[in-house]
N, C-alpha and C positions, 0 to 999 in steps of 0.2 A: 504494500500500500504506500504510494508515494505522497506522503503528507508534507514533506519538506525536503529541500535539496541536501542539507547537511544536518546531521544530528551530532552535536559535539559535547553535550553536557548531560550527565545523569546525576542527580542529587537525591540521596535518600533523606527524607524529612520525617522525623519522629517515628521512623520504621513502619508507618502505616500508609504512606502515600509517597509518590515521587513526581518529579518534574523533568521533562525533556524539552529543551529549547533550541532554537536555531542559532546561527552564527552571529558575529559581531553586529550588535544592534545600534541603531540611532534612535534615541528616545522620541525624536520628533517624527519618526517614520517607522513605527513598529510593524513587524510582520512575523509574529511568533506563534508557535503551537506548543502548548504544554499539555501534559497528561496528568490527571489526578488519579491516584490509585487509592481506593478505600473500600474495605470490606468486599473483596473479590470483584471489584469493578474498576475498569480503566476508562476514564472519561476525558475526551479532548476539549480543550478550550483554545479558540483561535483568537489571537490578540492582534488588532489592527488599529492604526491611528497614531495620534500625537500624544505621547506620554510625557512630554517635556513639562506640562503643567501639573504632572503628578495626580491627574484625575482619571480613574479607571471606572468605566461604566460596565458593570457585570450584567449582561443581558440574560434574563430568565425567560426562556422561550415558552410558547404556548403549547397546548395539547391537552393532557399529556399525550405524547406521541409525535411532537414536533422535533426540531433540531435548531442548533444555534445559527448555523450559516444561512438559513433561509431569512434570517433577520438582517443579513448584510446586503440583501437585494434592495435596490431602490435608492432614490436620491437622498433620503434622510440620513442613511448610514454613511454615505459618501461625504456629506457635509459635516456630520458630527465627528467623523474620524479626523477632520482637519484640526479639531480643537481638543478632543479628548481621546483616550485610548479605549476602544470598545472591546469587550471580552465576550465572545460568542461561545457559550459553553453548551455542550451536549450533556444533558442530564442522564442519570443512570437509566439504562434500558432504552435509550432514544438516540437518534442520530447515528453517529459512529462509535458510541460508547460500547464497550465490550464487557460482558459479565459472565462468570461461571458460578455465581452464587445461587442459593436457593430462592425460590419465588417469594418467600416471606421477607426477603430483604428489599422488595419493591414496595415501599410505603413512604408516606410523606416525611415521617421522622427520619428515616434513613437518608432521604434526599436532602433534608435540612442539614444533616451531618456532613454529607458530601459537599454541600455549599460552604459549610464552615471550613472544611479542609482547603477548598479552592481559595477562599479569602486569605487563609494563612499562607498558602503558597505564593500568592500574588504579593503579599506583604514581604515575604522573605526574598522574593525575586526582585522586586522593584523598590524596596526600602520601606521602613516603618512610617515614613512621612507621606507615603502615597495615600490618597483619599479613595475610599471605596464607595461607589454609588450603585445600589441595586436598582435595576429597571426591570420590572416584571409585567409581562403582557398576558392577559387572559389567565390560563392555568399558571403562568409565571407569577401572576398576582396572588394566586393561592399560596404557592410555595414561598414567595417572598414575605407575605404577611405572616404565615406560620413561623418562619424563621425569626422574624423580628419580635414576635411575641415572647421570645425567650430573652430575658434581660442580658445575659452574658453574651449571647450571640449578637444581639443588637449593638453591643459595644464595638464589634468589628466593622460596623457600617457607619459611614459618615452622612449618608442621605438615602432617601427612598423615593423612587419614581414609580408610580403604579399606573399602568396604561390599560384601561378597560379590564381591570383585574377581578377575578372571580373569588373573592374572599368569603362569600356566603352563598352557598349553592341553593339552599332552601329559599332564601329571600330573592335570589337571582331568578329562580323559576317563577315565583309569584309575580315579580315585577315584569317578567317577560310576557306573561299572560295579559297583564294590565296594559302594557305597551301595544301589543298586537291589537287589542280592542280599541284603544284610543287612536292609535295611528291609522288603523284600518278604517275607522269611522270617518276620520278626516280625509283620507285618500279617496274613499267612496264619494264623499261630498264634492271633491274636485274632479271626479270621474277618472281617477287613475286606477287602472287594473281592478275595477270594482268587483267583478265576479270572483277573482282570486282572493281579494281581501275578505270578501264576505265568507268564502269557504274557510279561511283561517279563523275569522271571528266565530263562526259557528262551531268550529272544532274546540276553541278555547272554552266556550260556554258549557261544554260537556264535562269539564274538569271541575270538581268541587274543591273548596279550600282544604278539606281533609285528605284529598287524594293527590295533591300536587307532588308530594315526594315520590309517588309511584310512577310519575310521568316525566322524570328529569330528562331522559334521553330524547323523548318525543318532543318535549317543549323546546329543547335545543334545536332539533331539526326544523320545527315550524318557525322558530326565530330566524334561522338562516333563510328560510323561504321568504319571510317578510323583508329581510334586508335585500334579497335579490330583486324583489318588486320595487323597492325604493330606488335601487340602482338603475333598474330598467326604465323607470319613469323619471330619472335624472333628478330625484329629490336629493340624492347624495352623489358624491363623486365616485367614479369607478376606480378600482385599484389599478386596472390596466395591466399591461404586460411588462415584465422586467427581464433583463438579461440573466441567464443562468450561469454566467461565467464564474461567479464567486462560489458556486457549488462544486467546483472541481474536486476538492478533497472528499466529497460526500458520495457514497453509493446510495442512490435514490431507492433502490430495491431493498437493500439492507435496512436503511432508515425507516422505510414504510412498514416492513413486517415486524421489526423490533419495536417500533413505536406502537403498532397495533396491539401487540402482545402486552406491552406495558400499560397501555390505556385500559385494556380489559382487566388487568390485575388490580389497577387502582380504582376502578369505577365504583365499587361498593363503598370504599372509604371516602371517596370524593363526594358522592351524593349526600353524605351526612354532614359535610363541613358547614359550620356556622361560626364565624369569628367576629361578627359585628360587635358583640358585647365585650370583646376583649381589645378593641382597637385603641382604647385609652392607654394601653401599655406602650404604645409607640410614641416616642418623644424626640426622635431625630428629625431634621428638616425633611419635609415631604412635598412632593408635587404630584397631583392627581390629574391625569390627562384622559379625557373621555369623549367618545363620539356622541353627539346629541341624539343620534338615531340608532344607538347600539341596542338592538332588541335582544341580543344574546346576553349581554351583561349591562343591565339598565344603568343609566346615569344616576339613578337613585343610590346606587352603591358608592359612587364617587361623592355624592352629597353626604352620605353617612360617614364615610371615611374622613372627609375634610373636617366635618364638625366634631368627630369623636376622638381623633388622635390628639395627644397631649402636646404636640410640637408647638414651640413658639414661632417657628418659621415654617409656614405651610401655604400652599397655593393650589388652586384648582382651575381648570379651563375646560370648557365644553366646545368641541369642534362642530361648527354649524353645518358642515357638508360631509360629515363622516358618520360611520357606524362603528364597527368593531376594531378597525385598524387605521386610526388617524395618521399614523406615521407614514402610511402608504397613500392615503387619499388627500391629505393636506400636509405634505412633507415640509414645505417652507415654514409654515406656521408652527409645526411640531418642533422643528429644529430651533426656531426662535425661542420657544418656551423652555426647551431643555437648556439651551445656551444661557439664557438669562438666569435660570435656576442654579446651574453649577457654578456660576460666577459669584453667587452670594453665599455658598456653603462655607461656614466658618472653617 
């Protein structure tokens, strides 16, 4: 597997994980690959961008079942890499991560421990003065929030950026049903895909408040159908097509099947996650970025998070032409918000 041209350094760290990095680096133009080994899993992290400001944005990808490098596609990543070092990490059982451990190691607590190891390696590699910023999108918002609720782990992080993060699956599903109903009613009023919206509304009305937790997967599917209608009728911007050039180190087939298996293993645990009542435990600087039309993860979760975290420095922004991925649908504004935030992190 040709992940880098030269491998010149292998360092054992705390005997539980290791790092492999490429040759002579220029901090202003990083292009590194490191591997984190923890509890029978090897997980790559691809580091690109400008590390001269000592700000490292650790990208927690979505899914579960996604991969880090897919978040390097598009304009927003290209622009952010000019100012910060982006760390695109493949979580356990996803992307090009390799594991020979038992299935019971695939859980959110284990992944939080993996993330802790990654942060320790980055600090060791780039110096204790390096600032660590977590950026979690979708499922990455779940993992990031869970990680930060632990006081000791939170001390490893200088700031938190949550992008349409799923930190409360029960509330997320409830809010998705409400959004389909309200958005659908408005779209029917202006004669946008009226028949399709009515079908979605009728479906949501079959689900009672007591039965929501039994329809998590189906609600997610219907939410994506709603977003597709909004995109088709140009209510929101289209994600469009991006070059796959940055995915060269990734085997799409391997990533797909390993991600599918991991998603299935985590599903039962994920659908029970409710962290809204614990958000007050987060007190580091926070930025919440959400698509106004995100039917999958309602903006109500952003509102909750912004109001409930105990941070003295916190911001929230809702993207007017976006759904679940504002970094792709409004990249210029997304970069502007992230750039402004990292500049004020103490």
